C-alpha positions as CSV (number, residue, x, y, z in Angstrom):
1,M,-41.2,-8.6,-34.7
2,S,-42.2,-9.3,-31.2
3,T,-40.0,-8.0,-28.4
4,S,-41.5,-10.2,-25.7
5,S,-38.9,-11.8,-23.4
6,E,-40.9,-15.0,-23.1
7,C,-39.6,-17.9,-25.2
8,S,-41.5,-18.4,-28.4
9,Y,-39.8,-21.7,-29.4
10,S,-40.5,-25.3,-28.2
11,Y,-38.0,-27.9,-27.5
12,E,-39.1,-29.6,-30.7
13,D,-38.2,-26.5,-32.7
14,Y,-34.6,-26.5,-31.4
15,K,-34.4,-30.3,-31.9
16,E,-35.6,-29.9,-35.5
17,T,-32.7,-27.5,-36.3
18,A,-30.1,-29.7,-34.4
19,D,-31.3,-32.9,-36.1
20,W,-31.0,-31.2,-39.5
21,L,-27.5,-30.1,-38.8
22,L,-26.4,-33.5,-37.5
23,A,-27.9,-35.2,-40.6
24,N,-26.0,-32.9,-42.9
25,T,-22.5,-33.1,-41.4
26,D,-20.3,-35.8,-39.9
27,I,-18.6,-33.2,-37.6
28,R,-19.6,-33.5,-33.9
29,P,-18.2,-30.4,-32.3
30,K,-17.7,-29.9,-28.6
31,V,-16.7,-26.2,-28.8
32,A,-18.8,-23.4,-30.3
33,I,-17.5,-19.9,-31.1
34,I,-19.7,-16.9,-31.6
35,C,-17.9,-14.4,-33.7
36,G,-18.5,-10.7,-32.9
37,S,-18.6,-7.8,-35.4
38,G,-15.7,-8.1,-37.8
39,L,-14.3,-11.2,-36.0
40,G,-15.8,-13.8,-38.3
41,G,-12.2,-14.5,-39.6
42,L,-12.0,-17.0,-36.7
43,A,-14.0,-19.4,-38.8
44,D,-11.5,-19.1,-41.6
45,L,-8.9,-20.9,-39.4
46,L,-11.0,-24.1,-39.4
47,D,-9.9,-27.1,-41.5
48,N,-12.2,-29.6,-43.3
49,K,-14.9,-26.9,-43.3
50,K,-18.6,-27.5,-43.8
51,V,-20.5,-24.2,-44.3
52,F,-24.3,-23.7,-43.7
53,P,-25.7,-20.3,-44.6
54,Y,-28.3,-19.3,-42.1
55,H,-31.1,-19.1,-44.6
56,K,-30.7,-22.8,-45.4
57,I,-30.9,-24.0,-41.8
58,P,-34.5,-24.8,-40.7
59,R,-35.9,-22.2,-38.2
60,F,-32.5,-20.3,-38.0
61,P,-32.7,-16.5,-37.8
62,Q,-30.9,-14.3,-40.3
63,S,-28.1,-11.8,-39.6
64,T,-28.5,-8.3,-41.0
65,V,-25.5,-6.4,-39.7
66,Q,-22.4,-5.4,-41.6
67,G,-19.4,-7.5,-40.4
68,H,-21.7,-10.5,-39.8
69,K,-21.6,-13.0,-42.7
70,G,-24.5,-15.1,-41.5
71,Q,-23.3,-18.7,-41.7
72,L,-22.5,-21.6,-39.4
73,V,-19.1,-23.1,-40.1
74,F,-18.3,-26.6,-38.9
75,G,-14.7,-27.9,-38.9
76,E,-11.5,-28.6,-37.0
77,L,-9.4,-26.0,-35.1
78,N,-6.1,-27.3,-33.9
79,G,-7.4,-30.8,-34.1
80,K,-10.6,-30.1,-32.2
81,Q,-14.0,-30.2,-33.8
82,C,-15.7,-26.8,-33.5
83,V,-18.6,-24.8,-34.9
84,C,-18.4,-21.0,-35.5
85,M,-21.2,-18.6,-35.9
86,Q,-20.2,-16.0,-38.4
87,G,-22.8,-13.5,-37.4
88,R,-24.9,-13.3,-34.3
89,F,-28.3,-11.8,-33.7
90,H,-29.2,-8.6,-31.8
91,F,-32.1,-6.8,-30.2
92,Y,-31.6,-3.8,-32.4
93,E,-32.2,-5.9,-35.5
94,G,-35.8,-6.3,-34.3
95,Y,-35.4,-9.8,-32.9
96,N,-36.9,-10.8,-29.6
97,I,-34.6,-12.4,-27.0
98,A,-35.7,-15.9,-27.8
99,T,-34.5,-15.4,-31.4
100,V,-31.3,-13.8,-30.3
101,T,-30.4,-16.9,-28.2
102,Y,-31.9,-19.5,-30.5
103,P,-28.5,-20.9,-31.7
104,V,-27.2,-21.6,-28.2
105,R,-29.9,-24.1,-27.4
106,V,-29.3,-25.7,-30.8
107,F,-25.6,-25.9,-29.9
108,F,-26.5,-27.7,-26.6
109,L,-28.5,-30.3,-28.6
110,L,-25.5,-30.7,-30.9
111,G,-23.4,-31.8,-27.9
112,I,-21.5,-28.5,-27.4
113,E,-19.8,-28.3,-24.0
114,T,-17.8,-25.1,-24.2
115,L,-19.0,-21.8,-25.6
116,I,-16.5,-19.1,-26.6
117,V,-18.1,-15.7,-27.1
118,T,-16.3,-12.7,-28.7
119,N,-17.5,-9.2,-29.3
120,A,-16.5,-5.7,-30.3
121,A,-16.9,-3.3,-27.3
122,G,-16.4,0.3,-26.3
123,G,-13.8,0.9,-23.6
124,L,-15.2,2.5,-20.4
125,N,-12.1,1.8,-18.3
126,S,-9.7,4.7,-18.6
127,K,-6.8,2.3,-18.6
128,F,-8.0,0.5,-21.7
129,K,-6.7,1.4,-25.1
130,M,-8.1,0.8,-28.6
131,G,-7.0,-2.6,-29.7
132,D,-6.9,-4.1,-26.2
133,I,-8.4,-7.5,-25.7
134,M,-10.5,-7.9,-22.5
135,L,-11.2,-11.2,-20.8
136,I,-14.8,-11.0,-19.6
137,K,-14.8,-11.8,-15.9
138,D,-18.4,-10.8,-15.3
139,H,-21.3,-8.9,-16.9
140,I,-24.1,-6.4,-16.2
141,N,-27.3,-7.4,-18.0
142,M,-29.1,-4.1,-18.5
143,P,-31.9,-5.5,-20.6
144,G,-32.3,-8.1,-17.9
145,F,-33.0,-5.3,-15.4
146,A,-36.0,-4.4,-17.6
147,G,-37.3,-8.0,-17.7
148,Q,-35.7,-9.0,-21.0
149,N,-34.2,-12.2,-19.8
150,P,-34.1,-15.2,-22.2
151,L,-35.1,-17.6,-19.3
152,C,-38.4,-15.8,-18.7
153,G,-41.6,-17.8,-19.2
154,R,-42.1,-21.5,-18.7
155,N,-38.8,-23.3,-17.9
156,E,-37.8,-26.2,-20.1
157,E,-36.2,-28.7,-17.7
158,R,-34.5,-30.6,-20.6
159,F,-32.3,-27.5,-21.0
160,G,-31.7,-26.5,-17.4
161,V,-33.0,-25.6,-13.9
162,R,-35.6,-22.9,-13.1
163,F,-33.1,-20.7,-11.2
164,P,-29.6,-21.1,-12.6
165,C,-26.6,-19.5,-10.8
166,M,-24.8,-16.7,-12.7
167,S,-22.1,-15.8,-10.2
168,D,-19.8,-18.2,-12.0
169,A,-21.0,-17.3,-15.5
170,Y,-17.5,-17.0,-17.0
171,D,-15.2,-19.9,-16.3
172,R,-12.3,-18.8,-14.1
173,D,-10.0,-21.7,-15.0
174,F,-10.4,-20.8,-18.7
175,A,-9.5,-17.2,-18.0
176,R,-6.4,-18.3,-16.1
177,M,-5.4,-20.4,-19.1
178,A,-6.0,-17.4,-21.4
179,R,-3.7,-15.2,-19.4
180,E,-1.0,-17.9,-19.6
181,T,-1.6,-18.4,-23.3
182,A,-1.4,-14.6,-24.0
183,Q,2.0,-14.5,-22.2
184,E,3.2,-17.4,-24.3
185,L,2.1,-15.6,-27.5
186,G,3.5,-12.2,-26.5
187,C,0.0,-10.7,-26.3
188,D,-0.1,-10.0,-22.6
189,S,0.8,-6.4,-23.1
190,F,-2.7,-5.6,-24.5
191,L,-4.6,-8.2,-22.6
192,Q,-7.0,-6.7,-20.0
193,E,-9.7,-8.2,-17.7
194,G,-13.0,-6.6,-16.8
195,V,-16.8,-6.4,-16.6
196,Y,-18.8,-6.2,-19.8
197,C,-22.1,-4.3,-19.8
198,M,-24.8,-5.0,-22.4
199,L,-27.2,-2.3,-23.7
200,A,-29.8,-3.0,-26.3
201,G,-28.5,-0.5,-29.0
202,P,-28.4,0.3,-31.8
203,C,-27.4,3.9,-30.8
204,Y,-24.1,4.4,-29.1
205,E,-24.2,5.6,-25.5
206,T,-24.6,9.2,-24.3
207,I,-21.9,10.8,-22.2
208,A,-24.2,10.6,-19.2
209,E,-24.9,6.9,-19.8
210,C,-21.2,6.2,-20.0
211,R,-20.6,7.9,-16.7
212,V,-23.4,5.9,-15.1
213,L,-21.9,2.6,-16.4
214,Q,-18.5,3.5,-15.1
215,I,-20.0,4.1,-11.6
216,L,-21.7,0.7,-11.8
217,G,-18.3,-0.9,-12.4
218,A,-18.4,-1.7,-16.1
219,D,-15.2,-1.7,-18.0
220,A,-16.6,-2.2,-21.5
221,V,-20.0,-1.8,-23.1
222,G,-21.6,-3.4,-26.1
223,M,-24.9,-4.6,-27.6
224,S,-24.6,-8.4,-27.5
225,T,-23.2,-11.5,-25.7
226,V,-25.0,-11.5,-22.4
227,P,-28.2,-13.3,-23.5
228,E,-26.2,-16.1,-25.2
229,V,-24.1,-16.5,-22.0
230,V,-27.2,-16.7,-19.8
231,V,-28.7,-19.4,-22.0
232,A,-25.4,-21.3,-22.3
233,R,-25.0,-21.4,-18.5
234,H,-28.6,-22.5,-18.1
235,C,-27.7,-25.4,-20.4
236,G,-24.6,-26.2,-18.3
237,M,-22.0,-25.1,-20.8
238,R,-18.7,-23.6,-19.7
239,V,-18.3,-20.1,-21.1
240,F,-15.3,-18.0,-21.9
241,G,-15.6,-14.5,-23.3
242,L,-13.4,-11.9,-25.0
243,S,-14.1,-8.3,-25.9
244,L,-12.0,-6.5,-28.4
245,I,-11.9,-2.8,-27.4
246,T,-12.6,-1.1,-30.7
247,N,-13.2,2.4,-29.4
248,K,-12.9,4.6,-26.3
249,V,-16.3,5.8,-25.1
250,V,-16.8,9.6,-24.8
251,T,-17.2,10.8,-21.3
252,D,-16.1,14.5,-21.8
253,Y,-18.7,17.1,-23.0
254,N,-15.8,19.1,-24.5
255,S,-14.7,16.1,-26.7
256,T,-15.4,16.1,-30.4
257,E,-14.9,12.3,-30.7
258,K,-17.8,10.3,-32.0
259,A,-18.3,6.5,-32.0
260,N,-19.1,4.9,-35.3
261,H,-19.3,1.4,-36.8
262,E,-16.6,2.0,-39.3
263,E,-14.1,2.7,-36.6
264,V,-15.2,-0.5,-34.8
265,L,-14.6,-2.6,-37.9
266,G,-11.3,-0.9,-38.6
267,T,-10.0,-1.7,-35.1
268,T,-11.0,-5.4,-35.4
269,R,-9.0,-5.7,-38.6
270,M,-6.0,-4.4,-36.7
271,R,-6.2,-6.9,-33.9
272,T,-8.0,-9.9,-35.5
273,E,-4.8,-12.0,-36.0
274,D,-3.9,-11.7,-32.4
275,L,-7.4,-12.6,-31.2
276,Q,-7.5,-15.5,-33.6
277,K,-4.2,-16.9,-32.3
278,L,-5.4,-16.6,-28.7
279,V,-8.6,-18.4,-29.3
280,S,-7.0,-21.1,-31.5
281,N,-4.3,-21.8,-28.9
282,L,-6.9,-22.0,-26.1
283,V,-9.1,-24.5,-28.1
284,A,-6.0,-26.6,-28.6
285,K,-5.5,-26.9,-24.9
286,I,-9.0,-28.2,-24.2
287,K,-8.3,-31.8,-23.2
288,G,-10.4,-34.6,-21.7
289,H,-13.8,-34.5,-20.1
290,R,-15.4,-34.6,-16.7
291,K,-19.0,-35.2,-15.8
292,S,-21.3,-32.2,-15.4
293,E,-22.7,-31.7,-11.8
294,R,-26.3,-31.6,-13.0
295,K,-26.4,-34.0,-16.0
296,P,-28.3,-31.9,-18.4
297,R,-30.6,-33.7,-20.8
298,G,-30.2,-32.8,-24.4
299,H,-30.3,-34.6,-27.8
300,A,-30.8,-38.4,-27.5
301,G,-27.6,-40.3,-27.3
302,I,-25.3,-37.3,-26.6
303,N,-23.6,-37.1,-23.2
304,H,-23.1,-33.5,-22.2
305,L,-19.8,-33.4,-20.3
306,Y,-17.7,-30.5,-19.2
307,P,-14.2,-30.3,-20.7
308,F,-11.3,-29.5,-18.5
309,L,-8.0,-27.8,-19.6
310,E,-4.4,-28.8,-19.3
311,Q,-2.1,-27.6,-16.5
312,G,-4.0,-28.7,-13.5
313,I,-7.5,-27.3,-14.3
314,H,-10.2,-29.3,-12.5
């Protein structure tokens, strides 16, 4: 498969997928949730579910990683219509960046206004423990440094502007609400906040690489999320991100610890219920709408409006 960063899909390709989904379900979600490794159980919380395996969706990529089911689940979460991705796409599966981010532009054409991203990540911050949940306040896009940015190539104005701002990539009001919600649920003792760094994978980081990332200011490291966030912000969506710290990275040459995928999945099982409660309660607090500052142009007849949250968020 090609690893070119330039978009290989047309607006009509995305629209074909979105039109097919709209024709096959009456659910009109405003919130999309991308489930990270082992976190697909979030979709099980949905009521009145309509499930679409990826292989049945026109032009949709296929997920190949353990812990990623590979299906879109439409339904209601705490009374709010949502769609969950049970399985995302990664560079290390051989997909190019346009394929990795394909679902996000489809979400935009479905009328999605808020994107919630979750992932399993290694803890770089020495204060983090296995099982902590980190609110993503910012990211470091390592593939982007090498030119692997999903916005490279001709800009499609119907999705967004040529030079989108990323200094506000993660919605700060949403993060504040998450901290308040975690306190209400008794989860604040293991709630952290920090910077997520994306590497391409699939190998875990060397000790030297981990030390470099710490110097750069990263608190957690993983192999996903950032491309989807970049495309979501290009489309004008609000973004909220959570990393489940599934392992502590190795930074000591005398250590015998080794990162492995089984450990990652094991930790997600331990903390899944808490993460699900946090996301579910956050979704329940999304209330009302306000107009987007730039009026993005998406699927005909759909107004893309930003949601705001309760308790004075504006």
